[in-house]
C-alpha angles and dihedrals in degrees: 000000000000132000120231129185141222127188118202137162110272093247089062098043095100092053098033093117100045096087093224097125092055091043091055097042107021124230140218092286103027133053122223110285096039116097115226141160124210122211131179128218093233140027089243093054091047088053093048091050090056091042094057093047106038126072111252093247090059091064089078093059125103107281133184131199123210124200112210121193112212125186112230091236089064093059128083115196120216119225104234088223089064094056120103112262091243097050095117098045117128130278088003142298138246089227094055092047090049091048092052094044091052091050091049091051092051088053094195093148134001093240135048120194111218135170116266114241087212095055104009095195090058126071140239126192124229105208125199105212089191094060113110091234093052087097089065091070110099110223116198126216113280111258129197115269124194124195113219105256090229088071089064091049093259 
């Protein structure tokens, strides 16, 4: 069992695990139209993932962090050698999105452990909220999360 984290604006906390935001807008590992949830292996990595995507002024908004307990048997780990060569390109890559969509379609597990492009030796989880075992993830109550004002230059 391991705990993973997700930081979202307070207004999205109730729906943070439905995958709809990623379905509507796409993400690194999913194209538009494919629901996905992204988790990080630490609070710090979850914070960095928000930090690199959100405008600095957004860091002062009302944020929540969710802790999600995931049984090891629900996680498939990708071999980095099997990733597309362009997986870490900014802002994202067609190869990474295709890789994630193909994994979602296979539905072997609800979670796929992948390297983080922000800290490549740390992991993120790509979560398939449509997988039948998704309900086995234990999502904690959203808690307040404050970004240190120095991160926003204040």
